[in-house]
Each structure stands twice: as structure tokens, then as C-alpha cells.
C-alpha positions as CSV (number, residue, x, y, z in Angstrom):
1,M,-101.8,-44.9,46.0
2,M,-102.5,-41.3,46.2
3,M,-99.2,-40.9,47.9
4,N,-97.4,-42.5,44.9
5,K,-99.1,-40.2,42.4
6,S,-98.0,-37.2,44.4
7,R,-94.4,-38.3,44.4
8,S,-94.4,-38.9,40.6
9,L,-95.8,-35.5,40.0
10,T,-93.2,-33.9,42.2
11,A,-90.3,-35.7,40.3
12,A,-91.7,-34.6,37.0
13,T,-91.9,-31.1,38.1
14,V,-88.2,-31.0,39.2
15,V,-87.1,-32.4,35.9
16,A,-89.0,-29.8,34.0
17,V,-87.6,-27.0,36.0
18,G,-84.0,-28.2,35.6
19,F,-84.5,-28.5,31.8
20,T,-85.8,-25.0,31.7
21,V,-82.8,-23.6,33.6
22,T,-80.4,-25.4,31.4
23,V,-82.0,-24.1,28.2
24,S,-82.0,-20.5,29.6
25,W,-78.2,-20.8,30.5
26,L,-77.4,-22.0,27.0
27,L,-79.3,-19.2,25.4
28,Q,-77.5,-16.6,27.6
29,V,-74.1,-18.1,26.7
30,S,-75.0,-18.1,23.0
31,S,-76.2,-14.5,23.2
32,S,-73.1,-13.4,25.0
33,A,-70.8,-15.0,22.4
34,S,-72.8,-13.4,19.6
35,D,-72.5,-10.0,21.3
36,N,-68.7,-10.5,21.7
37,D,-68.3,-11.5,18.1
38,A,-70.2,-8.4,17.0
39,L,-68.1,-6.2,19.2
40,D,-64.9,-7.7,17.9
41,S,-66.0,-7.2,14.3
42,D,-66.7,-3.6,14.9
43,T,-63.3,-2.8,16.6
44,P,-60.4,-2.1,14.0
45,A,-57.2,-4.1,14.2
46,V,-54.1,-2.2,15.5
47,T,-50.8,-2.9,13.6
48,Q,-47.8,-3.3,15.9
49,P,-44.5,-1.4,15.0
50,A,-42.0,-3.5,13.0
51,L,-38.8,-1.9,14.4
52,T,-37.5,0.7,16.6
53,V,-35.4,3.2,14.6
54,A,-33.5,6.4,15.0
55,V,-34.3,9.2,12.7
56,T,-32.4,12.2,11.3
57,T,-33.1,15.2,9.1
58,P,-31.1,16.8,6.3
59,Q,-28.4,19.0,7.7
60,P,-26.3,21.8,6.1
61,A,-22.6,21.1,5.6
62,M,-19.7,22.8,3.8
63,L,-18.6,20.6,0.9
64,P,-15.4,21.1,-1.1
65,I,-15.6,22.2,-4.7
66,R,-13.5,19.9,-6.8
67,I,-12.8,19.2,-10.5
68,A,-12.1,15.6,-11.2
69,A,-9.7,14.6,-13.9
70,N,-7.6,11.7,-15.2
71,G,-4.2,11.7,-16.7
72,N,-0.7,10.1,-16.9
73,I,2.3,10.6,-14.7
74,M,5.2,11.6,-16.8
75,A,8.8,12.8,-16.4
76,W,9.0,16.6,-16.0
77,Q,11.9,16.6,-18.6
78,E,13.8,13.8,-20.1
79,A,17.4,13.9,-21.4
80,S,18.6,11.5,-24.1
81,V,22.2,10.4,-23.5
82,G,23.9,9.1,-26.6
83,T,27.3,8.6,-28.1
84,E,29.2,11.2,-30.1
85,A,32.1,8.8,-31.0
86,N,31.7,7.0,-34.3
87,G,32.5,3.3,-34.8
88,L,34.0,2.7,-31.3
89,R,33.4,-0.4,-29.2
90,L,31.5,0.0,-25.9
91,A,33.9,-1.2,-23.2
92,S,31.9,-0.8,-20.0
93,V,28.5,0.4,-18.7
94,E,28.7,2.0,-15.2
95,V,25.0,2.6,-14.4
96,N,21.6,0.8,-14.7
97,V,18.0,1.7,-14.7
98,G,16.8,3.4,-11.5
99,D,20.3,4.7,-10.6
100,V,20.5,8.2,-9.3
101,V,23.3,10.1,-11.1
102,Q,25.0,13.4,-10.8
103,R,26.0,15.9,-13.5
104,G,29.3,14.9,-15.1
105,Q,29.2,11.3,-13.7
106,V,30.6,8.6,-16.0
107,L,27.8,6.4,-17.4
108,A,29.7,4.3,-20.0
109,T,33.2,4.0,-21.5
110,F,34.2,3.2,-25.1
111,A,37.5,1.5,-26.1
112,S,40.0,4.4,-26.6
113,D,43.1,2.6,-28.0
114,T,42.5,3.7,-31.6
115,V,41.7,7.3,-30.6
116,S,44.8,7.5,-28.3
117,A,47.0,6.3,-31.2
118,E,45.5,8.9,-33.6
119,L,46.0,11.6,-30.9
120,A,49.6,10.7,-30.5
121,Q,50.1,10.9,-34.3
122,S,48.4,14.3,-34.3
123,R,50.7,15.5,-31.6
124,A,53.8,14.4,-33.6
125,A,52.4,16.3,-36.6
126,V,52.1,19.4,-34.4
127,A,55.7,19.1,-33.2
128,E,56.9,18.8,-36.8
129,A,54.9,21.8,-37.9
130,E,56.3,23.8,-35.0
131,A,59.9,23.0,-36.1
132,A,59.1,23.9,-39.7
133,L,57.6,27.2,-38.6
134,A,60.6,28.1,-36.5
135,E,63.0,27.4,-39.4
136,A,60.8,29.4,-41.8
137,E,60.6,32.3,-39.4
138,D,64.4,32.4,-38.9
139,N,64.9,32.4,-42.7
140,A,62.4,35.2,-43.1
141,Q,64.1,37.2,-40.3
142,R,67.6,36.9,-41.9
143,A,66.3,37.9,-45.3
144,H,64.6,40.9,-43.9
145,E,67.9,42.0,-42.3
146,L,69.7,41.7,-45.6
147,R,67.1,43.6,-47.5
148,D,68.8,47.0,-47.0
149,T,72.3,45.7,-47.9
150,G,71.2,44.5,-51.4
151,A,72.9,41.2,-50.8
152,M,69.6,39.3,-51.5
153,A,67.1,39.9,-54.2
154,T,63.7,41.3,-53.2
155,Q,62.0,38.3,-54.9
156,Q,63.8,35.9,-52.7
157,I,63.1,37.9,-49.6
158,L,59.4,37.7,-50.3
159,Q,59.6,33.9,-50.8
160,Y,61.1,33.5,-47.4
161,G,58.2,35.5,-45.8
162,T,55.6,33.5,-47.7
163,A,57.3,30.2,-46.5
164,A,57.1,31.4,-42.9
165,R,53.3,32.2,-43.2
166,T,52.7,28.9,-44.9
167,A,54.5,27.1,-42.0
168,R,52.3,28.9,-39.5
169,A,49.2,27.8,-41.3
170,R,50.3,24.2,-41.4
171,L,51.0,24.4,-37.6
172,E,47.5,25.7,-36.9
173,A,46.0,22.9,-39.1
174,A,48.0,20.3,-37.2
175,Q,46.9,21.8,-33.9
176,A,43.3,21.7,-35.0
177,V,43.6,18.0,-35.8
178,E,45.1,17.4,-32.4
179,R,42.1,19.1,-30.7
180,V,39.8,16.9,-32.7
181,Q,41.5,13.8,-31.5
182,Q,41.5,15.1,-27.9
183,L,37.8,15.7,-28.3
184,R,37.3,12.1,-29.6
185,L,39.3,10.8,-26.7
186,A,37.0,12.7,-24.3
187,Q,34.0,11.3,-26.0
188,T,35.0,7.8,-25.2
189,Q,33.5,8.5,-21.8
190,V,29.7,9.1,-21.7
191,L,28.9,11.6,-19.0
192,A,25.6,12.5,-17.4
193,P,24.3,15.9,-18.7
194,D,22.4,16.7,-15.5
195,D,21.4,15.3,-12.1
196,G,18.6,12.8,-12.4
197,V,17.5,9.2,-12.5
198,I,18.2,6.7,-15.3
199,S,14.9,5.7,-16.8
200,T,16.0,3.5,-19.7
201,R,19.2,1.8,-20.8
202,S,20.0,0.5,-24.3
203,A,23.8,0.3,-23.9
204,T,25.3,-3.1,-24.4
205,V,28.9,-3.9,-23.7
206,G,30.8,-4.9,-26.8
207,A,28.5,-3.2,-29.3
208,V,30.2,-1.0,-32.0
209,L,27.9,2.0,-32.3
210,P,27.5,4.9,-34.7
211,A,27.5,8.5,-33.6
212,G,24.1,9.6,-32.3
213,Q,23.0,6.2,-31.0
214,E,21.0,6.6,-27.7
215,L,22.5,4.8,-24.8
216,F,20.4,6.0,-21.8
217,R,17.4,8.2,-21.0
218,L,17.5,10.4,-17.9
219,I,14.7,11.9,-15.9
220,R,16.1,15.3,-15.0
221,F,16.3,15.9,-11.3
222,G,14.0,12.9,-10.8
223,R,11.0,15.3,-11.1
224,L,7.6,13.9,-12.1
225,E,4.4,15.6,-13.2
226,W,0.8,14.6,-13.6
227,R,-0.6,15.6,-17.0
228,A,-4.3,15.9,-16.2
229,K,-6.9,16.0,-19.0
230,V,-9.5,18.6,-18.0
231,A,-12.7,19.6,-20.0
232,A,-12.3,22.9,-21.8
233,S,-15.3,24.4,-19.8
234,D,-13.3,23.9,-16.5
235,L,-10.0,25.2,-17.6
236,E,-10.8,28.8,-16.8
237,R,-11.5,27.8,-13.2
238,L,-7.9,26.6,-12.7
239,Q,-4.8,28.7,-12.1
240,P,-1.1,28.0,-11.5
241,G,-0.4,27.3,-7.9
242,Q,-3.7,25.6,-7.0
243,S,-3.5,22.4,-5.1
244,A,-4.4,19.0,-6.6
245,R,-4.8,15.6,-4.9
246,V,-3.5,12.8,-7.1
247,T,-4.5,9.2,-6.3
248,L,-2.0,6.6,-7.5
249,P,-3.1,3.1,-8.7
250,G,-2.3,1.6,-5.3
251,G,-4.6,4.1,-3.5
252,R,-1.8,6.3,-2.2
253,E,-2.4,10.0,-2.5
254,L,0.0,12.8,-3.4
255,E,-0.5,16.6,-2.9
256,G,0.6,18.4,-6.1
257,R,0.6,22.0,-7.4
258,V,-0.5,23.2,-10.8
259,R,2.5,24.4,-12.7
260,M,1.0,25.5,-16.0
261,I,-2.1,25.0,-18.2
262,A,-1.5,24.1,-21.8
263,P,-2.5,26.9,-24.3
264,L,-4.1,24.4,-26.7
265,V,-7.1,22.2,-26.4
266,D,-7.4,18.8,-28.2
267,V,-9.9,19.3,-31.1
268,A,-10.9,15.6,-30.9
269,T,-11.7,15.4,-27.1
270,R,-12.1,19.1,-26.2
271,N,-9.9,18.5,-23.3
272,G,-6.9,20.6,-22.2
273,T,-3.8,19.4,-20.4
274,V,-2.9,20.7,-16.9
275,Y,0.6,20.1,-15.7
276,V,0.8,19.4,-12.0
277,D,4.2,19.1,-10.2
278,L,4.4,16.1,-7.9
279,P,6.6,15.7,-4.8
280,A,9.3,13.1,-4.6
281,S,7.7,9.7,-3.9
282,D,8.6,6.1,-4.0
283,G,5.1,5.2,-5.2
284,A,4.9,7.4,-8.3
285,R,6.3,6.1,-11.6
286,A,6.5,7.7,-15.0
287,G,3.9,6.2,-17.3
288,M,1.4,5.5,-14.5
289,F,-2.3,6.4,-15.0
290,A,-3.7,8.3,-12.1
291,R,-6.9,10.0,-11.0
292,G,-7.1,13.3,-9.2
293,E,-9.0,16.3,-8.1
294,F,-8.4,20.1,-8.1
295,A,-9.6,21.9,-5.0
296,L,-11.5,25.2,-5.8
297,G,-13.0,26.1,-2.4
298,T,-16.2,25.1,-0.5
299,R,-19.9,25.4,-0.9
300,R,-23.0,24.9,1.3
301,A,-25.2,21.8,0.7
302,M,-27.9,19.7,2.4
303,T,-26.5,16.3,3.5
304,L,-27.6,13.1,5.1
305,P,-25.5,10.3,6.7
306,R,-24.5,7.6,4.2
307,S,-26.3,5.0,6.3
308,A,-29.6,6.8,5.7
309,V,-29.4,6.4,1.9
310,Q,-30.0,3.2,0.1
311,L,-28.6,2.7,-3.4
312,R,-30.5,0.6,-5.8
313,D,-30.3,0.4,-9.6
314,G,-28.2,3.5,-9.7
315,F,-30.7,5.6,-7.7
316,G,-30.8,6.8,-4.1
317,Y,-33.7,6.1,-1.8
318,V,-34.5,7.2,1.8
319,H,-37.2,6.0,4.2
320,R,-39.2,9.0,5.4
321,V,-41.0,8.5,8.8
322,G,-44.5,10.1,9.1
323,E,-46.1,11.5,12.2
324,D,-47.9,8.2,12.7
325,G,-44.7,6.2,12.3
326,V,-45.5,4.9,8.8
327,I,-42.6,4.5,6.4
328,T,-42.7,6.1,3.0
329,E,-39.9,5.3,0.6
330,V,-38.7,8.4,-1.3
331,K,-36.4,8.6,-4.3
332,V,-33.8,11.4,-4.0
333,A,-31.2,12.9,-6.3
334,L,-27.7,12.5,-4.9
335,G,-24.7,14.7,-5.3
336,Q,-21.2,14.9,-3.9
337,S,-20.0,12.6,-1.1
338,E,-17.6,13.7,1.6
339,G,-16.6,11.5,4.5
340,D,-19.7,9.9,6.0
341,R,-22.0,12.5,4.5
342,I,-23.8,12.5,1.1
343,E,-25.4,15.5,-0.6
344,I,-29.1,15.5,-1.3
345,L,-29.9,17.6,-4.4
346,S,-33.7,17.1,-4.5
347,G,-36.6,14.9,-3.6
348,L,-36.6,15.6,0.1
349,D,-37.9,18.4,2.3
350,P,-35.3,19.9,4.7
351,E,-37.6,19.2,7.7
352,A,-38.4,15.6,6.7
353,R,-37.5,12.8,9.2
354,V,-35.8,9.8,7.7
355,V,-34.5,6.5,9.0
356,A,-30.9,7.0,10.0
357,S,-29.8,3.4,9.4
358,G,-31.2,0.0,8.7
359,G,-33.5,1.2,5.9
360,A,-32.8,-2.0,3.9
361,F,-35.0,-3.9,6.4
362,L,-38.0,-1.7,5.9
363,G,-40.6,-1.4,3.2
364,D,-43.1,1.2,2.1
365,G,-46.0,1.3,4.5
366,D,-44.2,-0.4,7.5
367,R,-44.9,1.1,10.9
368,V,-41.9,1.9,13.2
369,R,-41.3,3.2,16.6
370,V,-39.0,6.3,16.7
371,E,-36.1,6.2,19.1
372,R,-34.4,9.6,18.9
373,A,-32.9,11.8,16.2
374,L,-29.3,11.9,15.2
375,S,-27.0,14.9,15.4
376,L,-25.3,16.5,12.5
377,S,-22.3,14.3,12.7
378,G,-24.5,11.2,12.3
379,R,-24.0,10.0,15.8
380,Q,-26.6,9.5,18.5
381,P,-26.5,12.3,21.1
């Protein structure tokens, strides 16, 4: 019996010890977890970089100085080709719009039957007047020879002389009428007054036209010019001989030269007209509206690659990278663009590092990892 009591006491003791060990282990685990939680709460969270970017800085560049202008392309000089013949029927038209013609080339022909008949009549009248003059001069010559003999009265001799002078005047009048008819016959052919290109045509075969009616319009020598409208404040910066780049509606560019600057300024718009000679081109047409620029030299400016500048709501923004890699969005004033560079007028320090490309995917306060800087040309070295 004593042995049984001893065994029961021993089993109870083992259970008690095991329970004590278990509770101690649970308390240690709980304390360790609490310590870890406290340690985690005291350690600040580290933000991971969002992107890896390349950066660049504003770089100096030589930008061209230009004056922008708008204007129309017009003919250098136009010639109006009309008819001098009155009341004649247009028999044929030899040219059309766009044809290149030479000086003296036949453009149109009028029916000449009536004029030819009148010319023949005038020639007959001249022949008749020549015969009458010859007879009158013979009579005057004979009368003059008989003057000293007294066989003819002085009064009659004077009459023969007067008749001879009258006959000469009638001949000259007939010859003048003949020349008029010859001129009318020549006017039945409409000739080009100069080399050039036919720009308009109003001539219609079969029409009976009065004198002075316009038949064609001719661009002399095919020369065109750009009549640019320039602000009065910029006129003094322009001189004859300066180059101008003219952009046609289709995007094609022509290199022109300033020929002259108009002496007057429009009182309504305060713009002056600058006449720019254009080279021969298939793309330019009289009446076109064109934009252009006058080159005045170069100037030094601070620039960034276009890819580094974000345009939003009409303003420019760049993403400056701090020493800690944090992005700060900066509003900048933009100037002239040239190629893949754009001028920065203000809002950015010359030493500032900005994101070279991909700024649209970044926001203010983002953290980035810097890869390497870009060179002046905007390309990675």
C-alpha cells in the first residue's frame, strides 16, 4: 500500500513539472513576439525606387534667330493680254492655262476677211492717189516751164502748183489709211508680250469682242514671289538679300531671297509687306497661302531634349531628380525649338538633373534609381 502511494506521488510530480515547462515556453514565445513587434514598429519603412531613369542637365546650344511671318504667294508681275481689234470674231485659240509661251508667240487669231478686204481697198486708193499726183506734178512742171515765155497766165500757173500739192496730200492720206488697215490686219493675231506662263484664259472661239477685252493673263517669266506680312517692329531687322525659308501648304520648303521691303505699313494691321523672290518650283502656285521664316543669325540658349519636357495644358513641365532620387515636378517657361532640342527660358537651374525621358510615367514624390546622364545631343554615352 505504501508502494502505491509512492507511485501516485511520483506521477503527480511529473505532470506538475511538465505543465510548468510548457507554461514557461509559452511565456518566452509570447515575450519574443512582443519584442519583435516592438522592434518592427520602431524601424521606419524603406520605399523602393519606382523606375530606373537616365537624367540630363540643361546644355547650351546655338539657336537660329528667326522672324516668323505669313503671306500669299503671288506672281512677280502679270501681263494682261487683250484684243486691239474691234468687232472681230475670234477664230482660234492657240494656248491654254499653264502653257509656257515665248515673246511674240501667237496666242489667238481673229477672222481677218473683213480687214483684208478693207486693206485691199485702201491700197487701191493709194494707187489712184499716186496716179493723180503724177499727173498734177507733170502739169505743174509744164506750167512752170511756160512761165518765162508768157504763153500762160500767172494765175493758171499757180493753180497747177496748188493742184499738185493737193494731190500729194491726198496720197499721204490714202497711205495713212492703208497703214491703219495693215495694223488692223496685224492685230488679228494676238501675240505674247513677253516670256511667261498663261495663268488665266477668257478667250472663247466664235466670240465677237470689242477692243480692249482681256483674253489672257500672263505671269511674266513664270516668276513667283512670297508677299510676307511682317510686324512693323521687325521690319528694321530685315534687309534685301537676306534668306527666307518658305513652307508651302503641302509641307515642301523653298529657299527665297528678300527682294524689297514695302515703304508703307498698313494702318489697320501695323504690318508691312516684304517681297521675297522664290525659285522655280512645281509645288508653288500663285494665290497660295504660305508660312515662312527669315534667318537673322544665331544666339546662345539653354536647352533640354524634347523627350525631357512634358507639355500639359499649354505649359511645360520637367521632372527634377533630387540627390535622394525623389522626383519633383517643375514648371518651366519654354522658348524656341530646334531639331530635338527645346529652349528653357526660366524655372530651372543650369545644374539641375532632370529625367531625360519617360517623365509621363512619374509623379511628384516618386523615388527613382538614376542610370546615367545624357550627353548634349540627347543620346546616352
